[in-house]
C-alpha positions in Angstrom: 10.1 -16.8 5.3 6.7 -15.5 4.6 7.3 -11.9 5.7 8.9 -9.5 3.3 9.3 -5.7 3.1 11.3 -3.0 1.3 11.7 0.7 1.2 10.8 2.8 4.2 9.2 -0.2 5.9 12.6 -1.9 5.7 15.0 0.9 6.5 12.9 3.8 7.8 12.3 7.2 6.0 15.7 7.4 4.3 17.1 7.0 0.9 15.9 7.8 -2.6 13.9 6.0 -5.3 16.9 4.0 -6.4 17.4 2.8 -2.8 13.8 1.7 -2.6 14.1 -0.1 -6.0 17.2 -2.0 -4.9 15.4 -3.0 -1.7 12.4 -4.2 -3.8 14.6 -6.3 -6.1 16.4 -7.9 -3.2 13.1 -8.6 -1.4 11.8 -10.2 -4.6 14.9 -12.4 -4.9 14.5 -13.5 -1.3 10.8 -14.3 -1.8 11.6 -16.4 -4.9 14.4 -18.2 -3.1 12.1 -19.1 -0.2 9.4 -20.2 -2.7 11.9 -22.5 -4.6 13.1 -23.9 -1.2 9.5 -24.9 -0.3 9.5 -22.5 2.7 6.2 -20.8 1.8 2.7 -22.2 2.4 0.8 -23.4 -0.6 -2.9 -23.3 -1.3 -5.5 -20.6 -0.6 -4.8 -18.0 2.0 -7.5 -16.1 4.0 -6.2 -12.6 3.0 -8.3 -9.7 4.2 -10.9 -12.0 5.8 -8.2 -12.9 8.4 -8.0 -9.3 9.7 -11.4 -7.9 8.9 -13.0 -8.6 12.3 -9.9 -7.3 14.1 -10.0 -4.0 12.1 -13.7 -3.6 12.7 -13.3 -4.2 16.5 -10.8 -1.4 16.6 -13.0 1.0 14.6 -10.7 1.0 11.6 -12.4 1.7 8.3 -9.9 0.5 5.6 -9.7 2.3 2.3 -10.5 0.0 -0.5 -9.0 0.1 -4.0 -12.2 1.7 -5.3 -11.9 4.3 -2.6 -8.3 4.9 -3.7 -9.5 5.3 -7.3 -11.9 8.0 -6.2 -9.1 9.9 -4.4 -6.8 9.4 -7.4 -9.4 10.9 -9.7 -9.8 13.9 -7.4 -6.1 14.5 -7.3 -5.9 14.4 -11.1 -8.8 16.7 -11.4 -7.4 19.2 -9.0 -4.0 19.0 -10.8 -5.5 19.8 -14.2 -6.9 23.0 -12.7 -3.4 24.0 -11.6 -1.7 22.9 -14.8 0.0 19.9 -13.1 -0.4 16.1 -13.5 -2.1 16.0 -10.0 -2.6 18.0 -6.8 -1.8 15.6 -4.0 -4.3 15.4 -1.2 -2.5 15.7 2.1 -5.2 15.9 4.8 -6.5 12.5 5.9 -9.7 14.0 7.2 -10.3 15.6 3.8 -9.7 12.3 2.1 -12.2 10.6 4.4 -14.7 13.4 3.8 -14.4 12.9 0.0 -15.1 9.2 0.5 -18.3 10.1 2.5 -17.0 9.1 5.9 
């Protein structure tokens, strides 16, 4: 209880979208079952604050949601130029460069 996963995290890089969806539904059912059984902690949780110092000490610079939005906008912009919904960024170094890191 308290640790849930689906998709590739659960089974490795195998399967198709339907497999991932099925995993997600089953994971959601388990989470609700644990919640109803009182197996999950209640009240506020520390969230990101709990790992922020650890990440910093390891030199990890997390990508925030606003960072992701910038990357998403860039992919959409590049895609329009190619007549596609988006042009996926593949190089992590390029992504970080676009974020000014």
